[in-house]
GUPA-854852 format. One record per residue (C-alpha): residue number from 0; residue in one letter; x, y, z. Coordinates in steps of 0.5 Angstrom, whole numbers, always signed. Example, Ala and Ser with C-alpha at 12.3 -4.5 7.8 and 13.67 -1.06 7.14 Angstrom:
<marvexs>
MARVEX    k  r     px     py     pz
MARVEX    0  A    +25     -9    +16
MARVEX    1  S    +27     -2    +14
</marvexs>
This chain:
<marvexs>
MARVEX    k  r     px     py     pz
MARVEX    0  M    -23    +53    -16
MARVEX    1  S    -23    +47    -12
MARVEX    2  R    -19    +41    -15
MARVEX    3  R    -25    +37    -13
MARVEX    4  V    -30    +38    -19
MARVEX    5  S    -36    +35    -22
MARVEX    6  S    -37    +29    -26
MARVEX    7  L    -39    +35    -32
MARVEX    8  T    -32    +38    -31
MARVEX    9  L    -29    +31    -32
MARVEX   10  A    -33    +30    -38
MARVEX   11  L    -30    +36    -41
MARVEX   12  A    -23    +34    -39
MARVEX   13  A    -24    +27    -42
MARVEX   14  G    -26    +31    -48
MARVEX   15  L    -20    +35    -48
MARVEX   16  W    -16    +29    -48
MARVEX   17  A    -20    +26    -54
MARVEX   18  V    -18    +32    -58
MARVEX   19  W    -11    +31    -56
MARVEX   20  L    -12    +24    -58
MARVEX   21  T    -14    +26    -65
MARVEX   22  G     -8    +30    -66
MARVEX   23  S    -11    +37    -66
MARVEX   24  L     -7    +39    -59
MARVEX   25  S     -1    +35    -62
MARVEX   26  Q     +4    +41    -60
MARVEX   27  S     +2    +40    -53
MARVEX   28  L     +5    +35    -48
MARVEX   29  P     +1    +28    -48
MARVEX   30  P     -2    +25    -41
MARVEX   31  L     +4    +21    -37
MARVEX   32  N     +2    +14    -38
MARVEX   33  V     +1    +10    -31
MARVEX   34  V     +4     +4    -28
MARVEX   35  L     +2     +2    -21
MARVEX   36  L     +5     -4    -18
MARVEX   37  I     +3     -7    -12
MARVEX   38  I     +7    -12     -8
MARVEX   39  D     +3    -17     -3
MARVEX   40  D     +5    -17     +4
MARVEX   41  V    +11    -13     +4
MARVEX   42  R    +13     -9     +9
MARVEX   43  W    +17     -2     +9
MARVEX   44  D    +24     -5    +10
MARVEX   45  A    +23    -11     +6
MARVEX   46  I    +27     -8     +0
MARVEX   47  G    +34     -7     -1
MARVEX   48  A    +33     +1     -2
MARVEX   49  A    +30     +1     +6
MARVEX   50  G    +36     -1     +8
MARVEX   51  S    +36     -9     +8
MARVEX   52  R    +42    -13     +7
MARVEX   53  V    +39    -19     +6
MARVEX   54  V    +33    -19     +1
MARVEX   55  R    +35    -18     -6
MARVEX   56  T    +31    -12    -10
MARVEX   57  P    +36     -9    -15
MARVEX   58  R    +31     -7    -20
MARVEX   59  I    +26     -4    -14
MARVEX   60  D    +32     +0    -12
MARVEX   61  E    +34     +2    -18
MARVEX   62  L    +27     +5    -18
MARVEX   63  A    +28     +8    -12
MARVEX   64  R    +35    +11    -14
MARVEX   65  D    +31    +14    -20
MARVEX   66  G    +25    +17    -16
MARVEX   67  V    +23    +18     -9
MARVEX   68  R    +22    +13     -3
MARVEX   69  F    +17    +15     +2
MARVEX   70  E    +20    +12     +8
MARVEX   71  Q    +14    +14    +13
MARVEX   72  A     +9    +11     +8
MARVEX   73  R     +3     +7    +11
MARVEX   74  V     -4     +4    +10
MARVEX   75  T    -10     +6    +13
MARVEX   76  T    -13     -1    +14
MARVEX   77  S     -8     -7    +14
MARVEX   78  I    -11    -13    +10
MARVEX   79  C    -11    -14     +2
MARVEX   80  M    -18    -13     +0
MARVEX   81  V    -19     -7     +4
MARVEX   82  S    -12     -4     +2
MARVEX   83  R    -13     -5     -5
MARVEX   84  A    -20     -2     -5
MARVEX   85  T    -17     +4     -2
MARVEX   86  L    -11     +4     -8
MARVEX   87  L    -16     +4    -13
MARVEX   88  T    -22     +9    -10
MARVEX   89  G    -17    +14     -6
MARVEX   90  Q    -22    +12     +0
MARVEX   91  Y    -22    +10     +7
MARVEX   92  M    -26     +4     +8
MARVEX   93  S    -31     +7    +12
MARVEX   94  R    -33    +11     +5
MARVEX   95  H    -31     +5     +0
MARVEX   96  G    -34     +0     +4
MARVEX   97  I    -30     -6     +2
MARVEX   98  A    -30     -9     +9
MARVEX   99  A    -30    -17     +7
MARVEX  100  F    -27    -22     +3
MARVEX  101  G    -32    -23     -3
MARVEX  102  K    -34    -16     -4
MARVEX  103  A    -34    -12    -10
MARVEX  104  I    -34     -5    -12
MARVEX  105  A    -40     -3    -15
MARVEX  106  P    -40     -1    -22
MARVEX  107  E    -43     +6    -21
MARVEX  108  A    -37     +7    -15
MARVEX  109  F    -32     +4    -20
MARVEX  110  A    -33    +10    -25
MARVEX  111  S    -30    +15    -19
MARVEX  112  T    -24    +10    -18
MARVEX  113  F    -17    +12    -22
MARVEX  114  P    -18     +7    -27
MARVEX  115  G    -25     +9    -28
MARVEX  116  V    -23    +16    -29
MARVEX  117  L    -17    +15    -33
MARVEX  118  R    -21    +10    -38
MARVEX  119  Q    -27    +15    -39
MARVEX  120  A    -21    +20    -41
MARVEX  121  G    -19    +16    -46
MARVEX  122  F    -13    +12    -43
MARVEX  123  W    -13     +4    -44
MARVEX  124  T    -13     +1    -38
MARVEX  125  G    -11     -5    -36
MARVEX  126  Y    -11    -10    -29
MARVEX  127  V     -6    -16    -29
MARVEX  128  G     -5    -21    -23
MARVEX  129  K     -8    -21    -16
MARVEX  130  Y    -15    -17    -16
MARVEX  131  G    -17    -18     -9
MARVEX  132  I    -23    -14     -9
MARVEX  133  G    -29    -19    -10
MARVEX  134  A    -30    -22    -17
MARVEX  135  S    -26    -17    -22
MARVEX  136  R    -31    -15    -28
MARVEX  137  E    -28    -15    -35
MARVEX  138  S    -33     -9    -36
MARVEX  139  D    -29     -5    -32
MARVEX  140  F    -22     -5    -35
MARVEX  141  D    -20     -5    -43
MARVEX  142  F    -15    -11    -41
MARVEX  143  L    -16    -16    -35
MARVEX  144  R    -12    -22    -35
MARVEX  145  A     -7    -26    -30
MARVEX  146  Y     -1    -24    -35
MARVEX  147  E     +2    -20    -41
MARVEX  148  F     -1    -13    -43
MARVEX  149  L     +4     -8    -45
MARVEX  150  R     +6    -11    -52
MARVEX  151  G     -2    -12    -54
MARVEX  152  R     -4     -5    -52
MARVEX  153  P     -6     +0    -57
MARVEX  154  K     +0     +5    -58
MARVEX  155  D     -4    +11    -60
MARVEX  156  R     -7    +12    -53
MARVEX  157  P     -4    +13    -46
MARVEX  158  F     -5     +7    -42
MARVEX  159  S     -6     +6    -34
MARVEX  160  L     -3     -1    -32
MARVEX  161  T     -4     -4    -25
MARVEX  162  V     +0    -10    -23
MARVEX  163  G     -3    -14    -17
MARVEX  164  F     +3    -19    -15
MARVEX  165  F     +1    -25    -12
MARVEX  166  A     +7    -26     -8
MARVEX  167  A    +10    -25     -3
MARVEX  168  H     +3    -28     +0
MARVEX  169  A     +4    -34     +4
MARVEX  170  E     +0    -41     +1
MARVEX  171  D     -3    -42     +8
MARVEX  172  A     -6    -49     +6
MARVEX  173  A     +2    -51     +4
MARVEX  174  P     +6    -54     +9
MARVEX  175  E    +12    -50     +6
MARVEX  176  Q     +8    -44     +7
MARVEX  177  Y    +12    -39     +2
MARVEX  178  L    +13    -43     -5
MARVEX  179  P    +18    -39     -9
MARVEX  180  Q    +21    -41    -16
MARVEX  181  D    +27    -46    -16
MARVEX  182  W    +32    -40    -19
MARVEX  183  S    +32    -36    -13
MARVEX  184  A    +35    -41     -9
MARVEX  185  A    +42    -39    -11
MARVEX  186  L    +41    -32     -9
MARVEX  187  Y    +40    -34     -2
MARVEX  188  Q    +45    -40     -1
MARVEX  189  G    +49    -39     +6
MARVEX  190  V    +45    -33     +8
MARVEX  191  T    +43    -33    +15
MARVEX  192  I    +37    -28    +16
MARVEX  193  P    +38    -23    +22
MARVEX  194  P    +33    -25    +28
MARVEX  195  P    +26    -21    +28
MARVEX  196  L    +27    -14    +31
MARVEX  197  H    +22    -14    +36
MARVEX  198  G    +22    -22    +37
MARVEX  199  D    +24    -21    +45
MARVEX  200  P    +19    -24    +49
MARVEX  201  K    +17    -17    +52
MARVEX  202  Y    +13    -15    +46
MARVEX  203  L     +9    -21    +46
MARVEX  204  A     +8    -19    +53
MARVEX  205  A     +6    -12    +52
MARVEX  206  L     +0    -14    +47
MARVEX  207  P     -7    -14    +49
MARVEX  208  P     -9    -20    +52
MARVEX  209  F    -14    -22    +47
MARVEX  210  L     -8    -21    +41
MARVEX  211  S     -3    -26    +45
MARVEX  212  N     -8    -31    +46
MARVEX  213  E     -6    -38    +43
MARVEX  214  S    -13    -37    +39
MARVEX  215  N    -12    -31    +36
MARVEX  216  E    -10    -31    +28
MARVEX  217  G     -3    -28    +29
MARVEX  218  R     -1    -33    +34
MARVEX  219  I     -4    -39    +30
MARVEX  220  R     +0    -37    +24
MARVEX  221  Y     +6    -35    +28
MARVEX  222  H     +7    -43    +30
MARVEX  223  W     +6    -45    +23
MARVEX  224  R    +12    -41    +21
MARVEX  225  F    +16    -38    +26
MARVEX  226  D    +16    -41    +33
MARVEX  227  T    +23    -45    +32
MARVEX  228  S    +30    -42    +30
MARVEX  229  E    +30    -47    +24
MARVEX  230  S    +23    -46    +22
MARVEX  231  Y    +24    -38    +22
MARVEX  232  Q    +30    -39    +18
MARVEX  233  A    +27    -43    +13
MARVEX  234  Y    +21    -39    +12
MARVEX  235  M    +24    -32    +12
MARVEX  236  T    +29    -34     +7
MARVEX  237  R    +23    -37     +2
MARVEX  238  Y    +19    -31     +4
MARVEX  239  Y    +25    -26     +1
MARVEX  240  R    +26    -31     -5
MARVEX  241  L    +19    -29     -7
MARVEX  242  I    +20    -21     -6
MARVEX  243  T    +26    -22    -10
MARVEX  244  E    +22    -26    -16
MARVEX  245  V    +17    -20    -15
MARVEX  246  D    +23    -15    -16
MARVEX  247  A    +25    -19    -23
MARVEX  248  A    +19    -19    -26
MARVEX  249  I    +19    -11    -24
MARVEX  250  G    +25    -11    -28
MARVEX  251  R    +22    -14    -34
MARVEX  252  L    +16    -10    -34
MARVEX  253  V    +21     -3    -34
MARVEX  254  D    +26     -6    -39
MARVEX  255  E    +19     -7    -44
MARVEX  256  L    +18     +0    -42
MARVEX  257  R    +24     +2    -45
MARVEX  258  V    +24     -2    -51
MARVEX  259  Q    +17     +1    -52
MARVEX  260  N    +21     +8    -51
MARVEX  261  V    +15    +10    -46
MARVEX  262  Y    +20    +10    -40
MARVEX  263  E    +21    +17    -40
MARVEX  264  H    +14    +18    -40
MARVEX  265  T    +11    +14    -35
MARVEX  266  L     +9    +15    -28
MARVEX  267  I    +11     +8    -24
MARVEX  268  L     +9     +7    -17
MARVEX  269  V    +11     +1    -13
MARVEX  270  I     +7     +0     -6
MARVEX  271  G     +6     -6     -1
MARVEX  272  D     -1     -7     +0
MARVEX  273  N     +0     -8     +8
MARVEX  274  G     +6     -9    +12
MARVEX  275  Y     +8    -16    +15
MARVEX  276  F    +10    -19    +22
MARVEX  277  Q    +16    -23    +21
MARVEX  278  A    +16    -26    +28
MARVEX  279  D    +16    -19    +31
MARVEX  280  R    +11    -19    +38
MARVEX  281  G    +10    -27    +37
MARVEX  282  L     +5    -26    +31
MARVEX  283  A     +5    -27    +24
MARVEX  284  D     +1    -24    +18
MARVEX  285  K     -1    -16    +19
MARVEX  286  W     -8    -14    +21
MARVEX  287  Y     -7    -10    +27
MARVEX  288  P     -5     -3    +28
MARVEX  289  Y     +3     -3    +30
MARVEX  290  E     +9     -1    +25
MARVEX  291  E    +10     -7    +23
MARVEX  292  S     +3     -8    +20
MARVEX  293  N     +1     -1    +17
MARVEX  294  R     +8     +1    +15
MARVEX  295  V    +10     -1     +7
MARVEX  296  P    +15     +1     +2
MARVEX  297  L    +12     +7     -3
MARVEX  298  I    +17     +9     -9
MARVEX  299  V    +15    +14    -14
MARVEX  300  R    +19    +14    -21
MARVEX  301  D    +16    +21    -24
MARVEX  302  P    +19    +23    -30
MARVEX  303  R    +17    +30    -29
MARVEX  304  L    +23    +30    -23
MARVEX  305  A    +29    +33    -25
MARVEX  306  S    +35    +28    -25
MARVEX  307  R    +39    +32    -19
MARVEX  308  R    +33    +32    -15
MARVEX  309  R    +32    +24    -16
MARVEX  310  N    +35    +19    -11
MARVEX  311  A    +31    +22     -6
MARVEX  312  T    +28    +20     +1
MARVEX  313  R    +21    +24     +4
MARVEX  314  G    +19    +23    +11
MARVEX  315  E    +12    +26    +10
MARVEX  316  L     +6    +21    +12
MARVEX  317  A     +4    +19     +5
MARVEX  318  L     -2    +13     +5
MARVEX  319  N     -5     +9     +0
MARVEX  320  L    -10    +13     +0
MARVEX  321  D     -6    +18     -4
MARVEX  322  V     -4    +13    -10
MARVEX  323  A    -11    +15    -14
MARVEX  324  P    -11    +22    -13
MARVEX  325  T     -3    +22    -15
MARVEX  326  I     -5    +18    -21
MARVEX  327  V    -11    +22    -23
MARVEX  328  A     -7    +29    -22
MARVEX  329  A     -1    +26    -26
MARVEX  330  A     -6    +24    -32
MARVEX  331  G     -8    +32    -32
MARVEX  332  L    -15    +30    -30
MARVEX  333  P    -19    +33    -24
MARVEX  334  I    -19    +29    -18
MARVEX  335  P    -26    +27    -16
MARVEX  336  K    -29    +30    -10
MARVEX  337  G    -30    +23     -7
MARVEX  338  M    -23    +22     -6
MARVEX  339  Q    -20    +23     +1
MARVEX  340  G    -13    +22     +0
MARVEX  341  E     -8    +28     -3
MARVEX  342  D     -3    +28     -9
MARVEX  343  V     +4    +27     -7
MARVEX  344  S     +7    +30    -13
MARVEX  345  P     +8    +37    -10
MARVEX  346  L    +12    +34     -4
MARVEX  347  Y    +18    +32     -9
MARVEX  348  L    +16    +37    -15
MARVEX  349  Q    +16    +43    -11
MARVEX  350  A    +22    +47     -9
MARVEX  351  R    +18    +49     -3
MARVEX  352  P    +13    +43     -1
MARVEX  353  P     +6    +44     +2
MARVEX  354  A     +4    +43     +9
MARVEX  355  W     +2    +36    +10
MARVEX  356  R     -2    +31    +14
MARVEX  357  D     +1    +30    +21
MARVEX  358  E     -4    +24    +23
MARVEX  359  F     -9    +19    +20
MARVEX  360  F    -14    +15    +21
MARVEX  361  Y    -13     +7    +22
MARVEX  362  E    -19     +2    +22
MARVEX  363  H    -20     -5    +21
MARVEX  364  P    -26     -9    +21
MARVEX  365  T    -27    -16    +25
MARVEX  366  I    -25    -22    +20
MARVEX  367  T    -29    -28    +22
MARVEX  368  N    -31    -26    +30
MARVEX  369  K    -27    -22    +35
MARVEX  370  D    -23    -28    +38
MARVEX  371  R    -20    -29    +31
MARVEX  372  I    -18    -22    +28
MARVEX  373  P    -22    -17    +32
MARVEX  374  S    -24    -10    +30
MARVEX  375  S    -19     -4    +31
MARVEX  376  Q    -19     +4    +30
MARVEX  377  G    -14     +9    +32
MARVEX  378  V    -11    +16    +31
MARVEX  379  V     -3    +15    +28
MARVEX  380  R     +1    +21    +29
MARVEX  381  R     +8    +22    +29
MARVEX  382  D     +9    +23    +36
MARVEX  383  W     +3    +20    +39
MARVEX  384  K     -1    +13    +37
MARVEX  385  Y     -8    +12    +40
MARVEX  386  I    -12     +5    +39
MARVEX  387  E    -19     +3    +41
MARVEX  388  W    -21     -5    +40
MARVEX  389  P    -29     -4    +41
MARVEX  390  E    -30    -11    +42
MARVEX  391  F    -26    -11    +48
MARVEX  392  D    -27     -4    +51
MARVEX  393  Y    -19     -4    +51
MARVEX  394  R    -15     +3    +49
MARVEX  395  Q     -8     +3    +48
MARVEX  396  L     -4    +10    +48
MARVEX  397  F     +3    +10    +46
MARVEX  398  D     +9    +16    +46
MARVEX  399  M    +12    +14    +39
MARVEX  400  K    +18    +19    +40
MARVEX  401  A    +19    +16    +47
MARVEX  402  D    +17     +9    +46
MARVEX  403  P    +17     +8    +38
MARVEX  404  D    +17     +0    +39
MARVEX  405  E    +10     +1    +42
MARVEX  406  V    +11     -3    +49
MARVEX  407  Q     +9     +2    +54
MARVEX  408  N     +1     +3    +54
MARVEX  409  L     +0    +10    +57
MARVEX  410  A     -8     +9    +56
MARVEX  411  G    -11    +10    +63
MARVEX  412  H     -5    +13    +66
MARVEX  413  P     -7    +20    +70
MARVEX  414  A     -1    +23    +68
MARVEX  415  H     -3    +22    +60
MARVEX  416  A    -11    +23    +62
MARVEX  417  S    -11    +30    +58
MARVEX  418  Q     -7    +27    +52
MARVEX  419  Q    -11    +21    +52
MARVEX  420  A    -18    +25    +52
MARVEX  421  R    -15    +30    +46
MARVEX  422  L    -14    +23    +42
MARVEX  423  R    -20    +20    +44
MARVEX  424  Q    -24    +26    +41
MARVEX  425  R    -20    +26    +35
MARVEX  426  L    -21    +19    +33
MARVEX  427  D    -29    +21    +35
MARVEX  428  A    -28    +26    +29
MARVEX  429  W    -24    +22    +24
MARVEX  430  R    -30    +16    +25
MARVEX  431  Q    -35    +22    +22
MARVEX  432  R    -30    +25    +17
MARVEX  433  A    -28    +18    +14
MARVEX  434  R    -35    +16    +12
</marvexs>
């Protein structure tokens, strides 16, 4: 039987959980609680567990040591409202349709998000912090506020908590851009931030002309923050301080789970909503289909994982698309048919992990106009990446093994014409499949 099942089956499953909640199945294991922690604007290497020797993230690193870190995690669209909708729905933007600021998930569609599914099954659901998908509706959650959830929850029900951190997002209207709290300054006293990985001018020169143009938003924000060594040091230090402050908040949440004796029965996922250009390629922010922008941290702390198999690193292409089905499956519920991601838990729970994807579809909408933030679509593989910029009739093809820094555009080269044609066909197929 397919794991993508009907609403009737889901209703029957909800009934079973209701039986458990009333005590009739007290001998059975209860469903796992779920905590999803979404950090704003943090890329894969901006945590200590990924090898950074500068940023201080001891509590996130602790979760990685006690769980699994997916070092090749990606987002399918690198902007907050789209990625956060994907995290809830398990769907590509082409299907969930949240392609503009201010647009909300429709109530009937929200019923098939992971919070909607878990709530129907008897979970106490909450969302705390930045929502980012239009105006949040109190009717969608049992608890919807800017702050505390755990201490006031009913103790006789499993819970699902999503925390959307506001940090480490910049305050674009503020001269300082990044506004950390005072206490974190001491942790970075005397610290020098290493130069950007791709800060050489050759990376800016390799961009399409419409991205290296000074009217492009990535260039505009680069000049706000990073175009002198002094501003780069100042703003990157403040940015890392914000991440450290998020780390401390995560630590307090984990401590509360332990105080309530539910840590060992709670699935915890930590993910960035998108990557981030930190002056790399002469850019700031995210949006574009390069590694700095779409590669994010993903840590899963799963109490079902044997202690001898923890502190592990996985290399599969895990996506933000996979978070919702992973959560639904961990709750013991059938995954809705409309979810397009996959449950990642077999990759770390099974002795012989299943076959996994070797590519995914990247898509990004136009924001304001094509000269500010243009649309893009692409096929991302471990060995090749193919990108189309439809508003400029421009294509890029990268050999990711020979050119992991994405500098040499092979599109249009006769020697790679057949590879480009194959990936263009794959992109056409993805455009249909992702709907």
